[in-house]
C-alpha positions in Angstrom: 78.1 207.4 130.6 78.9 207.7 127.0 80.6 211.0 127.4 82.9 209.7 130.1 83.6 206.7 128.0 84.6 208.8 124.9 86.8 211.0 127.1 88.6 208.0 128.5 89.3 206.9 124.9 90.7 210.2 123.8 93.0 210.6 126.7 94.7 207.2 126.3 97.3 206.8 123.6 95.5 204.3 121.6 96.8 201.6 119.4 94.7 199.1 117.6 95.2 196.8 120.7 94.2 199.4 123.3 90.9 200.7 122.3 88.9 197.6 123.6 91.0 197.8 126.9 89.6 201.3 127.4 86.1 199.8 126.6 86.6 197.1 129.3 87.9 199.9 131.8 84.8 201.9 131.2 82.8 198.8 132.5 84.7 199.2 135.7 86.0 195.7 135.6 89.4 194.2 134.6 89.8 191.7 131.9 89.3 188.1 132.5 89.8 185.0 130.6 87.3 184.6 127.7 84.5 182.0 127.8 85.0 178.8 126.2 82.1 179.1 123.7 81.5 182.2 121.5 77.6 182.1 121.6 75.7 181.8 125.0 71.9 180.8 125.3 71.2 184.2 126.9 72.3 186.4 123.9 75.5 187.8 122.4 77.1 189.0 125.5 79.4 186.0 125.9 80.5 186.2 122.2 81.1 190.1 122.7 83.6 189.5 125.8 85.4 186.9 123.9 85.8 189.1 120.9 86.9 192.1 123.0 89.5 190.0 124.9 90.8 188.5 121.6 91.3 192.0 120.4 93.1 193.3 123.6 95.5 190.3 123.4 96.2 190.9 119.6 94.3 187.8 118.4 92.7 189.8 115.7 92.2 186.9 113.4 90.4 185.1 116.1 88.4 188.2 116.9 87.2 188.6 113.4 86.3 184.8 113.1 84.2 185.2 116.3 82.6 188.3 114.9 81.7 186.6 111.7 80.1 183.8 113.7 78.3 186.1 116.0 76.8 187.9 112.8 75.7 184.4 111.6 73.5 184.0 114.6 72.4 187.8 114.7 72.7 189.2 111.3 70.9 192.4 112.1 73.1 193.1 115.1 74.5 196.6 114.5 77.0 196.5 117.1 78.5 193.3 115.8 78.8 195.0 112.3 80.5 198.0 113.9 83.2 195.7 115.5 83.7 193.8 112.3 84.2 197.2 110.6 86.9 198.1 113.1 88.6 194.7 112.8 89.0 195.0 108.9 90.0 198.7 109.3 92.7 197.7 111.8 94.7 195.9 109.0 95.2 199.4 107.4 96.5 201.1 110.5 95.8 202.1 114.0 92.2 202.5 115.5 91.7 205.8 117.0 88.6 205.0 118.7 85.8 202.3 119.1 83.6 202.8 116.0 86.5 204.1 113.7 83.8 205.0 111.0 84.2 208.1 108.8 81.1 210.2 108.3 79.0 208.0 110.6 76.4 209.7 112.8 78.1 210.6 116.2 74.6 209.8 117.8 74.5 206.4 116.3 78.0 205.6 117.4 77.4 206.8 120.8 74.5 204.6 121.1 76.4 201.5 120.0 79.2 202.2 122.4 76.7 202.6 125.2 75.1 199.2 124.3 78.5 197.6 124.1 79.2 198.9 127.7 75.8 197.9 129.1 75.9 194.4 127.6 79.4 193.6 129.1 78.5 195.1 132.5 75.3 193.1 132.6 77.1 189.9 131.5 79.9 190.3 134.0 77.8 191.5 136.9 75.2 188.9 137.1 73.0 188.5 140.2 74.6 186.7 143.3 73.0 183.4 144.3 72.8 184.7 147.9 70.9 187.9 147.0 67.6 188.9 145.6 66.0 192.1 144.4 64.5 193.9 147.4 61.2 194.4 145.7 60.1 190.7 145.5 58.9 190.4 149.1 56.3 187.9 148.3 54.9 186.2 145.2 51.4 184.7 145.3 51.1 181.0 144.4 49.7 181.9 141.0 52.7 184.1 140.2 55.2 181.7 138.8 57.6 184.3 137.7 58.3 188.0 138.2 60.2 190.5 136.1 62.4 193.1 137.4 64.0 195.8 135.2 67.0 197.9 136.0 66.9 201.0 133.6 70.4 202.3 134.7 72.0 198.9 133.8 69.6 198.3 130.7 68.9 194.8 132.2 65.8 192.8 132.8 65.9 190.0 135.2 63.4 187.0 135.5 62.8 185.4 138.8 61.0 182.1 139.6 58.7 181.6 142.5 60.4 178.8 144.5 57.8 178.2 147.2 57.7 181.9 148.1 61.5 182.6 147.6 62.6 184.3 144.4 65.2 182.3 142.3 67.2 183.8 139.4 66.3 182.3 136.0 67.5 184.6 133.2 68.4 188.2 132.3 68.3 190.2 129.0 69.6 193.4 127.7 66.9 196.0 127.3 66.2 199.4 125.9 64.1 202.0 127.6 63.1 205.7 127.4 65.1 208.2 125.4 64.7 210.7 128.2 65.5 208.0 130.9 63.3 206.8 133.7 60.7 208.1 136.2 57.7 209.0 133.9 55.6 212.0 134.9 53.5 213.1 131.9 52.3 212.1 128.5 54.8 212.3 125.8 58.0 212.9 128.0 59.7 209.8 126.5 60.5 208.4 130.0 60.1 204.9 131.4 57.9 204.8 134.6 59.4 203.6 137.9 57.2 201.4 140.0 55.1 198.0 140.5 53.2 197.1 137.5 51.4 194.0 136.1 51.1 192.5 132.6 47.5 193.1 131.4 47.4 191.2 128.2 49.5 189.7 125.3 49.4 190.9 121.9 51.0 188.8 119.0 53.4 190.3 116.5 51.1 189.7 113.6 48.6 192.1 115.2 51.1 194.9 115.6 53.3 197.2 113.4 56.7 196.0 112.6 58.2 198.5 115.2 56.9 196.1 118.0 58.7 193.1 116.6 57.6 189.6 117.8 54.8 190.9 120.2 54.0 193.0 123.1 53.0 192.8 126.9 51.0 195.8 127.9 51.5 197.1 131.5 49.0 198.8 133.8 50.8 202.2 133.7 49.3 204.3 135.3 48.6 202.3 138.1 46.5 203.4 141.1 49.4 205.2 142.7 50.5 206.9 139.5 46.9 208.2 139.2 47.1 209.5 142.8 50.2 211.4 142.1 48.7 212.7 138.8 51.1 211.0 136.5 49.8 210.8 132.9 50.4 208.9 129.7 49.6 205.3 128.5 50.8 202.5 126.3 53.7 201.4 128.3 54.6 197.9 127.0 57.4 195.3 127.1 57.8 194.5 123.3 60.2 193.3 120.7 62.3 195.1 118.0 61.7 196.0 114.2 62.6 193.2 111.8 65.5 195.1 110.3 67.3 195.5 113.8 68.6 193.1 116.1 68.6 195.5 119.2 68.5 199.2 119.9 70.8 201.5 122.2 70.0 201.8 125.9 68.2 205.1 125.4 66.1 204.7 122.4 62.2 204.2 123.0 59.5 206.5 123.7 59.0 204.9 127.3 58.5 201.3 126.6 61.0 198.5 127.6 62.2 197.0 124.4 63.9 193.5 124.0 65.5 191.8 121.0 62.9 189.6 119.4 64.6 186.3 120.5 64.8 187.6 124.0 61.1 188.6 123.9 60.1 185.2 122.6 62.1 183.5 125.5 60.5 186.0 128.1 57.1 184.9 126.7 57.7 181.6 128.3 57.7 183.3 131.8 54.8 185.8 131.5 51.1 185.2 132.2 48.8 188.1 131.5 47.0 189.1 134.6 49.5 187.5 137.0 53.0 188.5 136.0 54.4 191.5 138.1 57.0 193.9 136.4 58.9 195.9 138.8 60.7 198.9 137.1 63.6 200.5 138.9 66.1 203.1 138.0 68.7 200.9 139.9 68.0 197.5 141.4 68.6 197.2 145.2 69.8 193.8 146.2 69.3 192.2 149.6 70.9 189.2 151.3 68.2 186.3 151.8 68.4 187.2 155.6 67.6 190.9 155.1 64.9 190.0 152.6 63.3 187.6 155.0 63.4 190.2 157.9 61.6 192.8 155.6 59.1 190.3 154.5 58.2 189.1 158.0 57.7 192.7 159.4 55.2 193.6 156.5 53.4 190.3 157.0 53.1 190.9 160.7 51.5 194.4 160.0 49.0 192.8 157.5 48.0 190.0 159.8 47.6 192.7 162.6 45.3 194.7 160.3 43.3 191.6 159.5 42.8 190.6 163.2 41.8 194.1 164.2 39.2 194.2 161.4 37.7 191.0 162.8 37.7 192.4 166.3 35.2 195.0 165.1 37.2 197.6 167.3 36.9 200.4 164.9 39.4 202.6 166.8 42.1 199.9 166.7 41.2 199.0 163.1 41.7 202.7 161.9 45.3 202.8 163.5 46.4 200.8 160.5 45.4 203.7 158.0 47.8 206.5 157.3 46.9 210.2 157.8 47.2 210.5 154.0 45.0 207.5 153.3 42.7 207.8 150.3 40.5 205.1 148.6 39.0 205.5 145.1 36.3 207.7 146.4 36.9 208.5 150.2 39.6 210.3 152.3 40.6 209.1 155.7 37.8 211.1 157.5 35.1 209.7 155.2 36.5 206.2 155.4 36.5 206.1 159.2 32.8 207.3 159.3 31.8 204.7 156.9 33.6 202.0 158.8 32.1 203.0 162.0 28.4 202.7 160.5 29.3 199.3 159.0 30.7 197.8 162.2 27.8 198.9 164.2 25.6 196.7 162.1 27.9 193.5 162.6 27.5 190.9 165.2 30.7 189.1 164.0 33.2 189.3 161.2 35.6 186.8 159.5 38.3 187.9 157.1 40.6 185.6 155.1 43.4 186.7 152.8 44.4 184.5 150.1 46.8 184.8 147.0 48.8 187.4 148.8 51.6 189.1 147.0 53.9 191.9 148.3 56.2 194.1 146.1 58.4 196.8 147.4 58.0 200.0 145.2 61.4 201.2 143.9 62.5 204.6 145.0 63.4 206.5 148.1 60.0 206.4 149.6 59.2 203.2 151.6 56.2 201.7 149.9 54.9 198.2 149.4 52.1 197.1 147.0 50.0 194.4 148.5 47.5 192.4 146.4 45.2 189.6 147.7 41.9 187.8 147.3 39.8 189.0 150.3 37.0 186.5 151.5 34.7 188.3 153.9 31.9 186.9 155.9 29.7 188.5 158.5 26.1 188.0 159.9 24.7 189.9 157.0 27.1 189.8 154.2 29.4 187.3 152.4 31.8 188.7 149.8 34.9 187.9 147.9 37.2 190.3 145.8 40.7 191.0 144.8 41.9 194.1 146.6 45.1 196.2 146.3 46.8 198.2 149.1 49.8 200.6 149.2 51.4 200.5 152.5 53.8 203.3 153.5 56.0 204.0 156.6 54.6 206.6 158.9 56.5 207.5 162.0 58.2 204.1 161.7 55.1 202.0 161.4 53.8 200.4 158.4 50.4 202.1 157.4 47.8 201.8 154.5 47.9 204.9 152.2 45.4 203.4 149.5 43.0 200.6 149.3 40.8 199.7 146.4 39.8 196.7 144.1 42.6 195.1 142.0 
């Protein structure tokens, strides 16, 4: 992205008024009228757009005033300081590029340019009210909020559980792995793709300054990651070191990093042990009708599995398990043998599923992570536990590929 952006800037005969126009073009969107206020509650994006549009329209004094105001709010915002430097240099002559700084590290400038593009894109292309992330099929009653990360856009979205329907609440600029996404092994500096949960909260005063205001560790590697032999650990959502407001899009060792004020805002929506965090390389959006259709189809498959378990018809029950099924200890053959032995000892079985959640796994493979509290009763056993299943499509039908405790 940065390389194509730089190429565009070099090809255009740039004056001090056109270099921001090229930046806006790199975002893939035309210029629009600036916002009425310079600072938005969600971060500096509104101010950045107003500044860039002032520059494009030759309102350089206004742009400088806005930039100085922005830096009062965010004194460690390096992108803001770069823009201020450009504006001060513009009085001495034409600007040949965005980041007109002699002797500066090209890597650092490229990172700031990429951040500018990501912030503008995220601000201008916010989620539509009639669409939702494909992954949030069902949130349990105890999950008040869900987090969705789009690594391609360097954006984190928060959704509220509105009686089962996800409702957009807020979004924030984020940094992720230096080598991109789709983590496979320890030390590859990639951010994992998948469905995760926040396991705990660590306050900033218990951490090194690198982690800023605090951290939310995630359960990477999850059950499916372990099955796929993915390695690594210590994938967190966390803040930024104290001398820096934010970092470039690709600048972590695999964690998802927010500005400290954004991390503090996010803390209002995160409950350890409950909040899901779905990390995607590019969020897929669905209309509410399509979302409802996908949700209903999977709910129907889960209910059919539950009923067939209660029926004690083992053959029918086993049709819900994929040929590649594996639990923590057993493959499908061993699982089938165990279930036949158990069902032979039962006169009756009752199964209730409570606190059900369903989150579609990002990626090309059709897979949904299903978690619930299972209340099991029979003539010789009463049991309650939290269970997690991974459902996949096999020959066009939803089947269980993994089952184990959550």
